[in-house]
C-alpha positions in Angstrom: 0.0 0.0 0.0 1.3 3.4 -1.0 1.3 6.5 1.3 -2.2 8.0 1.8 -3.2 10.6 -0.8 -5.2 13.7 -0.5 -7.1 13.2 -3.7 -7.4 10.3 -6.2 -8.5 11.5 -9.6 -10.2 8.8 -11.7 -10.2 9.7 -15.4 -7.6 11.6 -17.5 -9.8 13.4 -20.0 -9.9 17.2 -20.2 -11.8 17.3 -16.9 -9.4 15.1 -15.0 -6.4 16.8 -16.5 -7.7 20.3 -15.5 -8.3 19.1 -12.0 -4.8 17.7 -11.8 -3.3 21.0 -13.0 -5.1 22.8 -10.2 -4.2 20.3 -7.5 -0.6 20.5 -8.7 -0.6 24.2 -8.4 -1.5 23.9 -4.7 0.9 21.2 -3.9 -1.4 18.5 -2.5 -0.8 14.8 -2.7 -2.7 13.2 -5.6 -2.7 10.6 -8.4 -4.4 10.5 -11.7 -5.4 7.1 -13.1 -7.2 6.2 -16.3 -8.0 2.7 -17.6 -7.4 3.7 -21.2 -3.9 3.0 -22.5 -3.5 6.3 -24.3 -5.2 9.7 -24.5 -7.8 10.1 -27.2 -6.5 10.6 -30.8 -9.8 11.4 -32.5 -11.6 14.7 -32.1 -14.5 14.3 -29.8 -15.3 17.7 -28.3 -13.9 20.5 -30.5 -14.9 23.9 -29.1 -13.3 25.8 -26.2 -15.5 28.7 -24.9 -14.1 32.1 -23.8 -14.7 31.4 -20.1 -12.7 28.1 -20.3 -9.8 29.9 -22.0 -9.9 32.5 -19.2 -10.0 29.8 -16.5 -7.1 27.9 -17.9 -4.9 31.0 -18.4 -3.6 30.8 -14.9 -1.8 27.6 -15.8 -0.1 29.2 -18.8 -1.7 26.8 -21.3 -4.2 29.1 -23.0 -1.8 30.7 -25.4 -0.7 27.3 -26.5 -4.3 26.2 -27.0 -5.0 29.4 -29.1 -1.9 28.9 -31.2 -3.0 25.3 -32.1 -6.7 26.2 -32.6 -8.9 28.1 -35.1 -10.8 31.1 -33.7 -13.6 30.9 -36.3 -15.2 34.3 -36.8 -18.3 33.7 -38.9 -21.1 31.2 -39.6 -22.1 30.4 -43.2 -25.8 29.3 -43.5 -26.3 27.4 -46.7 -30.0 27.7 -47.4 -32.0 26.4 -50.3 -31.6 29.4 -52.6 -28.8 31.5 -50.9 -25.9 31.5 -48.5 -26.0 33.9 -45.6 -22.9 34.9 -43.8 -23.4 35.7 -40.1 -20.5 37.3 -38.2 -20.1 35.8 -34.8 -17.9 38.1 -32.8 -18.3 41.5 -34.2 -20.5 42.5 -31.3 -17.6 43.4 -29.0 -16.7 41.7 -25.8 -14.4 44.1 -24.0 -14.5 42.2 -20.7 -12.6 39.1 -21.9 -9.3 38.7 -23.7 -10.7 35.8 -25.7 -13.8 37.1 -27.6 -14.2 34.0 -29.8 -15.0 30.3 -29.8 -11.8 28.4 -30.3 -12.1 25.3 -32.5 -9.6 22.7 -31.3 -9.9 19.0 -31.1 -10.2 17.3 -27.8 -7.1 15.3 -28.7 -5.1 18.6 -29.0 -6.6 20.0 -25.8 -5.6 16.9 -23.9 -2.1 17.0 -25.4 -1.6 20.6 -24.2 -2.8 19.8 -20.7 -0.8 16.6 -20.5 2.4 18.4 -21.6 1.7 21.0 -18.9 1.5 18.3 -16.2 4.5 16.4 -17.5 6.6 19.6 -17.2 5.6 19.7 -13.6 6.4 16.1 -12.8 2.9 14.8 -12.8 2.6 11.3 -14.3 -0.7 10.2 -15.8 -1.1 6.5 -14.9 -2.8 5.1 -18.0 -3.8 1.5 -18.2 -4.8 1.7 -14.5 -8.4 0.7 -13.8 -10.3 1.5 -10.6 -11.9 -1.8 -9.5 -13.5 -1.0 -6.1 -13.9 1.8 -3.6 -14.8 1.4 0.0 -15.3 4.1 2.7 -13.4 3.3 5.9 -13.8 6.0 8.5 -12.5 9.3 7.3 -10.7 7.7 4.3 -11.5 5.9 1.1 -9.7 2.6 0.3 -9.6 1.8 -3.3 -8.3 -1.1 -5.4 -6.5 -0.4 -8.7 -5.6 -2.9 -11.4 -2.6 -2.1 -13.6 -2.1 -3.0 -17.2 -0.2 -6.1 -16.1 -3.2 -7.3 -14.1 -1.6 -6.7 -10.7 -3.8 -5.0 -8.1 -2.8 -2.3 -5.7 -4.5 -0.8 -2.7 -4.6 3.0 -2.4 -5.9 5.2 0.4 -7.2 8.7 -0.2 -9.0 11.4 1.7 -11.2 12.2 -1.4 -11.9 10.6 -4.7 -13.1 12.5 -7.8 -14.8 10.7 -10.6 -13.8 12.3 -13.9 -14.4 9.0 -15.6 -17.2 9.7 -18.0 -20.7 8.7 -18.7 -20.1 5.1 -17.4 -18.4 6.4 -14.3 -17.1 3.7 -11.9 -16.8 6.3 -9.1 -20.5 7.3 -9.6 -21.6 3.6 -9.4 -19.4 2.9 -6.4 -20.8 6.0 -4.6 -24.4 4.9 -5.3 -25.3 8.1 -7.1 -28.1 7.9 -9.6 -27.8 9.0 -13.2 -31.2 9.9 -14.6 -32.3 11.0 -18.0 -33.1 9.7 -21.5 -31.7 8.9 -24.9 -32.5 10.8 -28.1 -34.1 8.6 -30.8 -31.9 9.7 -33.7 -28.5 8.4 -34.7 -25.7 10.9 -35.6 -22.6 10.6 -37.7 -19.3 12.2 -37.0 -16.3 12.3 -39.3 -13.0 14.2 -39.5 -12.1 14.7 -43.1 -11.1 16.9 -46.0 -13.8 19.0 -47.7 -12.5 20.5 -50.9 -13.5 24.0 -51.7 -15.1 24.8 -48.4 -14.3 28.4 -47.2 -11.8 28.2 -44.3 -12.2 30.0 -41.0 -16.0 29.6 -40.8 -18.6 27.2 -39.6 -20.8 25.9 -42.4 -24.4 24.8 -41.7 -26.8 23.2 -44.1 -30.4 23.1 -42.8 -33.4 21.3 -44.3 -36.6 19.9 -43.0 -34.7 16.6 -42.3 -32.3 18.3 -39.9 -28.9 19.8 -40.1 -25.4 19.1 -41.5 -22.6 21.1 -40.0 -18.9 21.4 -40.9 -16.6 22.8 -38.2 -13.1 24.1 -39.0 -10.8 21.7 -37.1 -7.2 21.8 -38.5 -6.0 18.6 -36.9 -6.2 15.6 -37.3 -8.2 16.7 -40.4 -9.3 20.1 -41.7 -13.0 19.6 -41.0 -15.4 17.9 -38.6 -18.6 16.8 -40.1 -21.7 16.3 -37.9 -25.0 15.1 -39.4 -28.2 13.4 -38.4 -28.6 10.0 -40.1 -32.0 10.3 -42.0 -34.5 7.6 -40.9 -34.4 6.0 -44.3 -30.6 5.9 -44.6 -28.9 2.5 -44.3 -27.7 1.4 -40.9 -24.4 -0.3 -40.4 -20.8 0.8 -40.9 -20.1 4.4 -41.5 -18.3 4.8 -44.9 -17.3 7.7 -47.1 -20.0 6.8 -49.7 -22.6 7.0 -46.9 -21.2 10.4 -45.8 -21.4 11.7 -49.4 -24.9 10.4 -49.8 -26.1 12.2 -46.6 -24.1 15.4 -47.5 -25.8 15.5 -50.9 -29.2 15.1 -49.3 -28.6 18.2 -47.1 -27.5 20.2 -50.1 -23.7 20.1 -49.8 -21.2 19.1 -52.5 -20.9 15.4 -52.0 -17.8 15.1 -54.2 -15.9 17.5 -52.0 -15.7 15.0 -49.1 -12.5 13.0 -49.1 -9.8 11.4 -47.0 -11.6 10.7 -43.7 -9.3 10.0 -40.8 -12.1 9.0 -38.4 -15.8 8.2 -38.8 -18.4 6.9 -36.3 -22.1 6.7 -35.6 -23.4 7.4 -32.1 -26.5 8.0 -30.0 -26.9 11.0 -27.7 -28.2 11.0 -24.2 -29.3 13.7 -21.8 -28.6 12.6 -18.2 -27.5 14.1 -14.9 -26.3 12.8 -11.6 -28.7 13.2 -8.7 -25.9 15.0 -6.8 -22.3 15.8 -7.4 -21.1 14.7 -3.9 -21.6 11.7 -1.6 -19.3 12.0 1.4 -15.7 11.8 0.1 -16.8 11.0 -3.4 -17.2 13.8 -6.0 -18.3 13.8 -9.7 -17.2 16.2 -12.5 -17.6 16.4 -16.2 -19.4 13.6 -18.1 -19.6 11.6 -14.9 -22.0 14.3 -13.6 -23.8 15.3 -16.8 -24.1 14.3 -20.4 -26.1 16.1 -23.1 -26.1 16.9 -26.8 -23.2 18.8 -28.4 -25.4 21.8 -29.2 -23.5 25.0 -28.3 -20.2 23.3 -27.5 -20.9 23.1 -23.8 -19.9 19.6 -22.7 -16.1 19.7 -22.3 -16.2 23.3 -21.2 -18.7 22.6 -18.4 -16.5 19.6 -17.3 -13.4 21.7 -17.2 -15.1 24.4 -15.2 -16.5 21.7 -12.8 -12.9 20.7 -12.2 -11.6 24.2 -11.6 -14.5 25.0 -9.2 -13.7 21.9 -7.2 -9.9 21.7 -7.4 -9.0 24.7 -5.3 -11.6 23.9 -2.7 -10.2 20.3 -2.2 -6.7 21.7 -2.1 -7.3 24.3 0.5 -9.3 21.9 2.7 -6.5 19.2 2.4 -3.9 21.8 3.3 -6.0 22.9 6.4 -6.5 26.4 5.0 -10.3 26.1 4.6 -13.1 24.4 6.5 -14.8 21.2 5.2 -17.9 23.3 4.7 -16.3 24.8 1.7 -16.7 21.5 -0.2 -20.4 21.7 0.1 -20.4 24.8 -2.1 -19.2 22.7 -5.1 -22.6 21.1 -5.6 -24.5 24.2 -4.6 -22.7 26.1 -7.3 -22.3 23.5 -10.1 -25.4 21.4 -10.0 -27.6 24.4 -11.2 -25.1 25.0 -14.0 -25.3 21.4 -15.1 -29.1 21.5 -15.1 -29.1 24.7 -17.1 -26.7 23.2 -19.7 -28.8 20.1 -20.1 -32.0 22.2 -20.6 -30.3 24.6 -23.0 -28.7 21.9 -25.2 -31.9 19.9 -25.2 -34.0 22.7 -26.5 -31.4 23.7 -29.1 -31.0 20.2 -30.3 -34.7 19.5 -30.6 -35.2 22.6 -32.7 -32.5 21.5 -35.0 -33.3 17.8 -35.3 -37.0 17.1 -34.4 -39.1 15.4 -36.9 -42.3 17.1 -35.8 -44.1 18.8 -38.7 -44.0 22.2 -37.1 -40.2 22.2 -36.6 -39.6 20.6 -40.0 -41.6 23.5 -41.5 -39.7 26.1 -39.5 -36.3 24.7 -40.6 -37.4 24.5 -44.2 -39.4 27.6 -44.6 -38.9 30.1 -41.7 -35.2 29.9 -41.3 -34.4 30.9 -44.9 -36.6 34.0 -44.4 -35.4 35.0 -41.0 -31.7 34.3 -41.3 -30.9 37.5 -43.2 -32.5 39.5 -40.3 -30.1 37.8 -37.9 -27.2 39.4 -39.7 -28.4 42.8 -38.7 -29.6 41.9 -35.2 -26.3 42.5 -33.4 -28.0 42.8 -30.0 -29.6 39.3 -30.4 -26.3 37.8 -31.6 -24.5 39.4 -28.7 -26.9 37.9 -26.2 -26.7 34.5 -27.9 -22.9 34.5 -27.8 -22.6 35.6 -24.2 -25.0 32.7 -23.4 -23.0 30.0 -25.1 -19.6 31.5 -24.1 -20.3 30.7 -20.4 -19.1 34.2 -19.4 -22.4 34.8 -17.6 -22.2 31.9 -15.2 -22.4 33.1 -11.7 -22.6 31.8 -8.1 -24.6 34.7 -6.5 -26.7 32.4 -4.4 -23.7 30.5 -3.0 -22.8 30.7 0.7 -19.3 31.5 -0.6 -20.6 34.7 -2.2 -21.2 37.6 0.1 -21.8 41.4 -0.2 -21.1 44.0 2.4 -23.7 46.3 3.8 -22.9 48.8 1.1 -22.6 47.1 -2.3 -21.1 49.0 -5.2 -23.7 50.9 -7.3 -22.7 49.3 -10.6 -20.4 46.6 -11.9 -20.1 42.9 -11.3 -21.6 41.4 -8.1 -20.4 38.9 -5.6 -20.5 35.5 -7.3 -19.8 36.9 -10.8 -16.7 36.1 -12.7 -14.1 38.9 -12.5 -14.2 40.7 -15.9 -11.0 41.7 -17.6 -11.7 45.4 -16.9 -9.5 47.2 -17.1 -7.8 45.1 -19.7 -5.1 42.8 -18.1 -6.9 42.6 -14.7 -7.5 38.8 -15.2 -3.8 38.3 -15.9 -2.8 40.2 -12.7 -5.1 37.9 -10.7 -4.3 34.6 -12.4 -1.8 33.2 -9.9 -3.1 30.5 -7.5 -4.8 31.7 -4.3 -7.2 34.5 -3.4 -6.7 38.1 -4.7 -7.8 41.2 -2.8 -8.6 44.1 -5.1 -8.7 47.5 -3.5 -9.8 50.6 -5.4 -9.7 54.2 -4.5 -7.0 56.5 -3.1 -3.9 54.6 -1.8 -4.1 56.3 1.6 -7.3 54.3 2.3 -5.4 51.0 2.3 -2.2 51.4 4.4 -0.4 48.2 5.3 -1.3 48.5 9.0 -5.0 48.4 8.3 -4.6 45.2 6.2 -2.2 43.4 8.6 -4.9 41.9 10.8 -6.7 40.5 7.8 -3.5 39.0 6.3 -2.1 37.6 9.5 -1.8 33.8 9.0 -3.1 34.2 5.4 -0.3 36.0 3.7 0.5 32.9 1.6 -3.1 32.7 0.5 -4.1 36.3 -0.3 -2.4 38.6 -2.8 -3.2 42.3 -2.4 -3.7 44.5 -5.5 -4.1 48.2 -5.1 -5.6 49.2 -8.4 -4.5 52.5 -10.0 -8.0 53.2 -11.1 -11.5 52.1 -10.0 -11.4 48.8 -11.8 -14.8 47.3 -12.7 -16.6 49.5 -10.1 -17.4 53.2 -10.1 -16.9 53.4 -6.3 -14.2 52.9 -3.7 -14.5 49.1 -3.4 -12.9 46.0 -1.9 -13.3 42.6 -3.7 -11.8 39.3 -2.6 -11.5 37.2 -5.7 -11.6 33.4 -5.3 -9.0 31.1 -6.9 -11.4 30.3 -9.7 -11.8 33.9 -10.8 -15.2 34.5 -9.2 -15.8 37.3 -6.7 -16.2 35.9 -3.2 -16.7 39.1 -1.2 -17.6 42.6 -2.4 -18.3 45.8 -0.6 -18.2 49.6 -1.2 -16.1 51.8 1.0 -13.1 51.3 3.2 -14.6 49.6 6.3 -13.0 46.1 6.6 -15.3 44.4 9.2 -17.4 42.5 6.6 -14.2 41.4 4.7 -12.7 40.1 8.0 -15.8 38.2 8.8 -15.9 36.6 5.4 -12.2 35.6 5.7 -12.8 34.2 9.2 -15.5 31.9 7.8 -13.8 30.6 4.7 -10.1 31.1 5.5 -9.9 30.6 9.3 -6.4 30.9 10.4 -6.9 28.4 13.2 -7.5 25.4 10.9 -3.9 25.0 9.9 
C-alpha cells in the first residue's frame, strides 16, 4: 500500500487533467489514473469557450491552445436558394481577452494539458483501472488494477470521478444518473472538404435536420456532424454514406474525401442526482451528459474541475473548512441542469421530426436568417449565453456582499471581468486576490495586517491604480477560480474580515 493521498483523480480526459493541474498548483498529494492505455486521438469535443480559456490562463496553457486552434469568426448558413454569412464576434466583448469560440480537437486539448502536467512532474497513470472503492472511517480505500493485471490498494481522503458517462466512481458511490436517450442516430467524421471556405462554420439546414462542418485543422481540416436520416442505411459508416447524406442536405458530396475518423453514435441527456456523496465527487461527463449543441460539454466539465480543485486543495492543506466543499454542488449542480436544458432545446429545434419544426427549418429559417445578420444585440446575447461568461454563483454561501454594495459593476458570485484590460492576468496566480480601489491612503499596510495575518501565503493584495470594474471605492476578494467571493463599497473592513474568518480561518492550519 502506498502512502495516503489527499485526492485520487479517476479519469484523465480534459476534466481530470484540468483538476490535476489545479491540484498540482496547490501542492497537494494526488494521483491521476485512467483505464485507457492512451489519450484520445480522435476529435470528440472541439470547441473551447471564452470562459474556459480564461479559467485555464492561470496555468499558462491558454496561449498554446489558441496557437493550435482556429478562432472561427463567422457562420455560413447554406440555405436552399442562398448562402447567408453571419458574423459571430463583431458585437464586441471588451471584458474578456478571448472574444471567440476556439475550434480545437479534444485530442489537442488533452495534449496541451498533458504536456503542462509532465513539465511539472505529474505522471498520468494510464492503463490503470479503478476496481473498487470502500469508505473506511474518514478515508477511502480503493483497489486499482494495472495493465499487467496486478492489483494495488490505495488510500485517499477524497476521490473525484472524472471517468465519463459510465463512471465507476459514480456507481461505487451509489449516485443515480437519470435522463433519456435521443431517438436519432448521428454521424461524425474528421475529413477533408475541398473548396469549403476556411475559417468559418458551415451549416446546411433542411426539414430533415442539419449538416454542419466545423473548422478543425487537426487531425483533419474539417469535422462533419450530421443526423442520419431515418431511411438511410444502418451499419458501418463509410465515405460513400457520408457523401450520400451530404448531398441530401445540399452540400457538394464530391468535395468530401480522406476521412481519418468516422463513427455513428446515439446521444443522451442525463444528470447525476448529486455531485457529492461524502468523500466522493463527480465532475464532467460523470455528472452530466447532453447533446453537443452550443459546444458546452467539455467546457462545463473543465469548469467543474476548476471550481472543485482549489476547494479540495485548501481543505486538504488545512487552509479552509470542510464546509467549503459543500459549495461545489451548490454552485455547479444548477449549471449542469441549465446546460442540459439549453442543449436539449437547441438540439430539438435543429433535429426534431415534428411537422411544425420541419416546416420552421425548411421555410422560416431561410426567411429569418438575413435578419439575424443585422440583429447585433440578439447575436451578442446568444454568444454571451454559449460563451459561459455569464455563469455566476450569486446564491452560493461562498458569495457575500457587504452592507454597502457598489452601485454598478459585477456582483459577488460573478466572474471577475477583464476590466481594465489585463486585470485577469494580474489575478491569475493561485490563491485569493484582494482588489482595493480608490486613493492609496485608504489602504495602508497596518489596516490590512490583521486580515492578512496567518493568510499572507493565500491572499495577494492588489491596489488598483483606477477604480477597476466598479465606479466606487471598493474592496473585492476574488476566489482562486476567478469569481468574486466578497464585495463591498467603502473602506470599512469588518465585513471582509468576517468573510475571511468563515472561509479562510487561520486556526484550521
